[in-house]
Steps between C-alpha positions, in 0.01 A plus 500: 500500500336764728122522498375785275406830667130597511430788263470751789843397626655558150336841484672593827832350405532654155578857602776365725682326213450759236824619337595830323560471131620860443851584407743655752526879516673658208635783714478591871174635625529879562426642837130528566548848639548628140145447349250233402296559178199293415296396197128497563291241307608149556740609773308687771150437376317231303306703240489234231124447495423873509747568212417198293126555508540874424732406212242266342224759542705766321613271216145384435364856521734608221437197272806298579522139600525389855843368625610216713629516850840384371514793251403741761771389742768498226412865412503632847864590456388783269340835576116506475483673149776273372325194632166592350642572163649151496170350620343674201737310274739789424881505503710797616591570138142542398389861444194457713677340790531810716156643428309178553698421812435841652125491418459153644726569788304819603172298497672225713637741749163669560337154577795361691545792739134552566470136602788491747400365837635273775305219329598557134865571574580295819842521659751224523459536873839382620691708254283807585571440866873479417483836317337659811776358719766647284337830496470495887865428515569821301594331180441747208246343257364580151261338267519482123243334280453477123130583564366854551621680808135586588436117513806447735378783726150352510619145596741639774235727641217236512723278698633759734854456370563841335686639804772227462628630169678833474486487118236343263542499122327341205574463128327834441712694758846398388705576187498141381331184635657177595711320381675839455663609832369857480216446753719339762766771462227758540377322824852508633546865414172588676594299804838682508325839452291427812823441691434124538808372300761770545684608191364333187762324298518201263613248754275205604250681722253221587272226391213479237249213547272400218329199328594572140821461291455863416531581872835315514627672193414844620655435839827381347522799264433729800774342701262347753506156658214316325262261673248300311183361656332187360149553623399756232448479129823328406598147619826406654657361177428817320665716776798265503533491124504872448824534703421844634449415867759478782260302711166336441249432780260217443289576803417813712692328782811496264474879471465548878817288555684695241408845618476436871731199568486571868125560507439259785701711729412830338365742778271665242343163400150453632442217740453172312135402459354230720587169339208283389413202716501162325233249609596141427289184470641190659428171320663485160678817556725453808451128544402204283125477428393152626151543362167489685449535797849647536781450749365315803819359648839668542668227294306613196656845516773544230659830412517607133854580398432854383312608816783605722705684232200701389392588851863619571477714178177660622654567841807653339277734290315605823167328420306392811367150444203314646354154457139469390361140475155353485515169698150353453607194688447678831135561418452147389634374827794321341761702691505779755612858515774398742628245251503757226705721727745219553530459128578861461759484770666218306473700180673792667781260619543351147524846346745612761719193446483536115598870536799417718604228241474766224709742684765233572524411133518857398797557740656154463 
């Protein structure tokens, strides 16, 4: 039985063995040149704390009980007035539903919009960068949220993203909010009117990306390819269970691979950031720890089974590595710097031999 990996080795190995659990595409992905439409909260930005705290403040100010985070997340599929009426304990059939929802929603919008900042509504950075790359490539883009359009404008403006979207709409600027398709159809018509889509028709004109079942339903009804993202208010099983999405992205990297499958060779892609260096201790990490005072003789050096594979993994991912070890035995006069250097030369030889053995097994 192989020796267990140290915790840090497992942390490095886990991304390499992760598997996708999402279903295959229900229909072919339409050409990116058509359009990409985005939801905002839970998709491009993480406004949960801003919205949740403002929701509690409004409910308490109007004499209603506070709600749990779970209830908040569940109700994000609704428009703001609809959500607040439900938080107040009303049902759509109740006579006061619309009036109470509108009153509480107006109070919320005033708080919510005034508090927008890069701190209160931070971006999902990788997704925002993806949106900027698509815009730079000339892909027509629009944004549709079930929040107020003024809020959407505020978030995009504070983050310097407004220029990337030719069209921005909210629940208060479209005939009917999600899950109805009216807002998406209006976005498409406005893109077409700007000459960005050609003649507007009812064929599949692009992609809508969102984090709620209502986003997927609206996209399907509008004839758009629907992409769900699982980093927002709704977990993966909810997105899968609703049955509205053609594809579900668990991570931001999944979305990048879906929309820009050739991104590594994309001439518009920015140069990759410098990879982080990994500094590695020696005894007990690369070789067996023989206890105090450490390895004094070459015969005591024994390589740990996981060392060579993980160093190979780090190299494959472009991480520079360096050995950092505190050999007190030199200061104690029990060994010399020259002997430590000989030990490291043997360590290199053992790692190289183990790497060659691993490659031979992989191709045997």
